[in-house]
N, C-alpha and C positions, 0 to 999 in steps of 0.2 A: 505316713505320719512318723514312723520310726526314723525314716531317713531325714525328715525335717528336724526331728529332735536331736539326732546325731550331729547334723550340720550346725544347729544352734549351739550345741555344747562345744564344738570345735571353734566356732567363732568366739564364744565366751572365753574359752581358754586362751585363745590367741590375743584377745583384747586384754585379758588379765596379765598375760606375759608382757604385752606391749606396755601396759601401765607400769608394771614392775620395772621394765627396762628403762622407760622414760624417767621414772622416779629415781632409779639408781644412777642414771646419767646426770640428773639434776643434783643429786647428793654429791656426786663426784665434782660437778662444776662448782658447787658451793664451797667444797673443801679446797679446790684449786684457787678460788678467789680469796677465801678468808683464812685458810689454814685451820678451820674448825669443822667439826661434825655437825650437820644441820640439826639433828635432833638432840644435840648435847646442850643446847641453851634455849631458854624461853624467849629471848629476844633475838631478832635477826640482824646481822651486820649488813650495812648498805655500803657496797664497795663501788667506787668509780662514778658515783652519782651525787649531784648536789643541785639545789635550786639556786642559781646565781642571784646574789643580793640585788634587788631592784634599784637600790639607791646608788649603786656605783657601777653598774654594768653599762658599758657604752651602748647608746642607742636604745636603752630600755624604755619600757612603757611608763616609767615612774612619773614623768612630767605631767601626764594627763590624769594621773590617778592620785598621787600623794603630795605633789608640790604645787606652789603657786608663785607668781611673780611678786617681788617685793620692791618697793620704790627705793630703798637704800641698800639692801643686802643682795640684790639680784634675784634670789628666790628663797623660799622658806617652805617648810612642811605645812600642809593644810591645817588650819586651826581646827581642833576637835578630832583630828585623825587618831584612830585607835590602832596600836601596834603591839604585837607580841614578839619579842626577840627570841632567838633560838635558845638562849640560855635562861630565859626569864620564866618566872612562875606567875607573873601577873601581867595584865594589859596596861600599857602606858598610853596616855592621851596627850596630844600636843596642846600647849596652853594658848593664851590669848595672842602670843606672838609667833606661834608655830614651833616652839621648842618643847622638847620632852620634859615636862616638869609638872608637878602637882600645884605649883605656885604660879600666880599671875605675875607678870613682869611689868614695870620694875618692882623687884621684891625689896621692900624696906625692912630693916632690922626691927623686929618686934620687941626685943628686949636686949639688954647689954650682954646676956649670956650666950647669944647666938654668934657662931663663927661661920662666915659665909664663904664657900668655895665655888668659884665659877670655872666651868670646863669648856674649852674652846677647841675647835678643830672640825674635821670632816666626819665620816661615818664611823671610823675607828674611835675618834674622840666621843662621838655620840654613844657608841656601844659601851665605852669605858664609863661614861657618866651614869648610864642606866645600870650597869653592873655594880658600880659603886653605891648607887642608891639602894640596891637590894642586898649587897654583901657587906658594905661598910668597912672595907679594907683600909682605905685611907683614913677614915674617921677613927678607927681603932688605933692607928699609928699616931695620929695627931693627939689623941687623948693620953698618950704616954708622956707628952710634954707637960711640965708643971703648970704652965699658964693656960693650958687648954684641957686639963684633966676633967673639969666639970662642965665644959662647954657643950652646947648643942650644936653639932656640926650639920650645916645645911649645904647640900650639894645642888647647884643650879647648872643645868646644861644650856650652853649657848652654841652647841655644835650641831651641824646639819650635814647630811651626806653630800659629798662633792664640794664642800666648802674648801677653799684654798686661799692663801694670802694673796691680796690684802683683805679678804673678806673677814677674817678673824679680827684684824685691826679695826676695820670699819664697824663691826658689831660691837666690839669693846668700846670704841669711842662714842658710839651712839648711846649705849646704855649708861655709860658714865655721865653723859650729858643730860640724861633725864632722871638722874638721881639713884641709879642702882648701887646698892651697898655691896662691897666686896672686901674680904680680908686676904684672900689668896686666889691666884689664878693659875690654872693648869692648861697648857696648850699642847695638844698632841698633833703633830703634823709631819711634813716631809714627803710622804708618798703622793698625796694629791697635788702638791706643788710641782713636782717634777713630771708626773704622768699626765695629769689633766691639762696643765699649762702647755706641755709639748703637743698634746692632741689639739689644743686650740690653734697652735702655730701650724700644725699639719693641715687643719681645716680652713686656714686663712684668717684666723682671728688673732687679736693681740693676746699675748700670753698672760697679761695682767687681768684680763676680763674674767668674769665668772665662767665656769665650765660651759663650753659651747654646746655640748650635746644635751645639757639640761636646759639652758636658757633659751636656745633657739626654738625647740618644740613648744615651750611655754609662750613665747612671743607669737609664734604662728597660731597657736590655739586661741590666744587672746584676740588676735586680729582676724580670726576665721579664715586663715590662708592655708590651712593644711589641705593637702590634696586628698582625693578619694582613695588613691592607692595607699597613702600614708595612714589614713584612718583605718582602712581594712587590715593593713599589716599590723597595726597596733592591737586591733581586736584579736587577730590570729595569735599574737604573742601572749595576750592575756589568757586565751583558751589553752594554748600549749603549756604555759606555766602551770595552769590548774591541773592539766593532765599529768604533768611531771610530779607535782605535789601529791596527787592522788595515787599515782603509781608507787611512789616511795612509801606512802602510808600502807599500801597493799603489801609491799615487800616486808615491812616491819611486822605486819600482822599475819603473814602467811603461815599456815599450819603444815603444809606439805612442800617438799623441795620443788616439785613440779610447779606449784603455784608461785613459789618464789622466783623460779627461773622465768616463767612467762611474764610476771610483773616486772622483773628486771629488764627483760628485752623491750617491753613497752616503754619503760622509763628511759632506757638508753636511747631509743628512737626519738622520744619526746624531747630529751635533752639536746640531741643533735639538731632537731628542728628549731628548738627554742633559741639556741645560740646562733644558728644561721639566720633566723629571722631578725634577731637583734642587730646583727651585722648589716643585713639588708636595709633595715629601718634607719640605721645611722647613716649609711651612704645616701639613702633617699633624702634624709633631712638636711644634709649638707649641700645638696644640689641647689644652686641658685641663691644661697644665703648671702652671698656678697655681690649680688647683681641688682640691688635695690628692691628686692622683694620683701624684705622685713621692715615692719613699722617700728624700728628701733635703730638708733644710731650707735654703731660700734666704731671706736676709733680706728683709723686707718694709718698704718705705718709700713714702710718698706719691709717686706718679710726678711728676717735675718737668716743666715745660714745656720745649720744645726748647732755648731759649736757656739756661735754667738747667741743663739736663742737660749741655750741652757745656761750660759753665763748671765744673761739678763734675768732668767727665771730664778736662779740662786741668789742673785743680787737683790731682787725684789723680796724674796723670802727673808733674807738676812736683814734688810732695812725694816721690814714689817716687824720682825722679832724685836729688834732694837727699839723701835717706836713703842711697841706694846710695853716693854720693860720700862722705858722712860716715862710713859704716861702713867703707869701704875706706881712707880717709885715716887713720883710727885705727891701721891696720895698715901704713901706708906703701906702699899699693898704688895705682898710678896708675889713673885712671878717665877714659874717653872715651865720649862718647855722640853719636850721629848720627841726625838725623831723615831717614828714608829718602826718596828721590825716588819720586813716584808719578805716573802718567799723567793722573789726574783733577784734579791741582792744576795750574792753568795757569802755565806758565813760558815762556821763550823758545824752547822746543823746537818744531820743525816736524816733524810726523809725515808720513811718506810714506803713500800710499794703502794699501800692503800692510801696514805696521805698524799703521795706524789700524784696519784690518779685524780685526786680531788683538787689539789692546790696548784698544780703547775701545768700550764698549757704553753708550749713553746711558741705558738703563734699569737699569744695574747698581745693585744694592743697596749697593755700596761707594762709589759716586760722591757721594751726598749727604753722607756722613760726612766725606769728604775736602774737599769744597767748603766745608763749614761749619767743620770742625775744624782744618784746616791753618793758616788765618790766625791762629787762636787759639794754636796751638802756637808759631808763629813770633813772635807778640807776646810770648810768655812767655820767649823765649830770653834776652833781655837781663837779666831778673830772675834767672834761673838762673846766667848767667855772672857777674853781680855777686856771687852767693853762692859763687863759686869753682868752679862745675861746668864741666868741659871739655866743653861741649855745643855743637854747631853744626849748621846746616842743610846738607844735601846735596842739596836739591831741584833745584838747577840744574846738577848734574854732567853731565847728558846734553844740555844745551842746544846745544852745538856739536859733538855727535857725529854723524857720518854713518852711515847704516845703522840697521837696527832694533836696539833694546836691550831691548824688552819681549817676553816670550814668552807672555803670556796677558792676559786682560781683568781681572785682579785687581791685581797688584802685582809680579810676579816678573820677573827679568831673564834674558835669554839669555846665552850665553857671552861675547859682546861687552859686554853690559851689566854682568855681574859683574866683568869685567876692569877696565872703566872705574871702576866703583864701588869695587872693591878698591884700585885705585891712588890714588883720592881719599882713602880712609880711611888708607892707609899713609902717604901724603905728609903728611896733616894731623897724624897722630900723631908722625911723624918730626920735623916742624917744632916741635911743642910740646916734645918731649923734648930737643931740642937746647938749649932754654932752661933745662932742668933740670940743675943742677950735678951731680947724682948720675950722670948718663950721659955726662958730658964727659970723664971720665978712666977709664982701664982698671983699675978695681979692683972687687972683689966688692961687690955691692949689699948694704947693711945691711938686714936684715929684722927 
């Protein structure tokens, strides 16, 4: 009995030493990753991990879960869909047209005191509109103008993830045709145009068509032509995304460094599986899409070489911008456009190790489109500005910002990034409107 007791004591001491050693190793790992002592803060830093945004990740499961085909726009968010954005304190619900708004569309002016702002674009434009609805950055800037000081500023979102020109132009034309009231339009674009359009070309689709990796799965789902392998992989992606989300929550709530490290390892594995499955699903979905297997007609044109493809993409973007401006000018509606900043376009921004681990993947399918397309977009700016379009580049807005601003490896901004970008947009619009005589005096705007 004494021998057994002595053995148990030795085992217990060794287990205790092992636990201390593992905990010490975990504390050292946390410090190496974050530069902070694990027990020095109540909240845990999450380094090198992110849940890719479903709305813009190539080959994502979003088509079957949050979007639907639309007869005019290509696709739209599901009506009544509930979403909580990373920076948001409230849940937002898609309206009767699938846009994130508390108002049904078309929204008609309820009284002369309302000033209606429409926001167009892709997911960054969508995030901007939701952030503005909650933080009122642009509204506060507009109220500094004498003519708008006492106005009720209404923000309406017409932006959907993966939209690219000419979808914004089509959406604008449609809503104007059914009586939508607008006083000012903000269009945030550039990234989707060069990345998603070039991916269309890569996959054998016309660059001007809606994003192929969104619309093709929707068409297949609608025509019940999805393969068993595709459906199974979609389910695996959904499960792996949930595992990744749960692991990140466990990291944030961990009480011990060992618990943190184990959760981090699980999350890192889940993230790798998730990204690989997204890539596999995209390859699977593009197989046979141009061999008559889809119950939808996509225009067929001889595929251009890369240089010619990007020239056509930028020309389409430029023409769509000019048409939006002209369409609105006829109705005395102000138009502003911003080329969104993106991490893959080199600027003066210096990325920290932590932000780089989240924001930049050298093998990203978005990176080539940005590197090739952004210089062409910027070269086109002067031409559009000379044609009277209020368009400007926002690519440098994060260059002097301390701390992380990107929240994923695509294009989206965290709370700090959305705040900085929102302030830039508001300031730019405010400065321009101060030169417009209509806003200099406190009288009702003529419509």
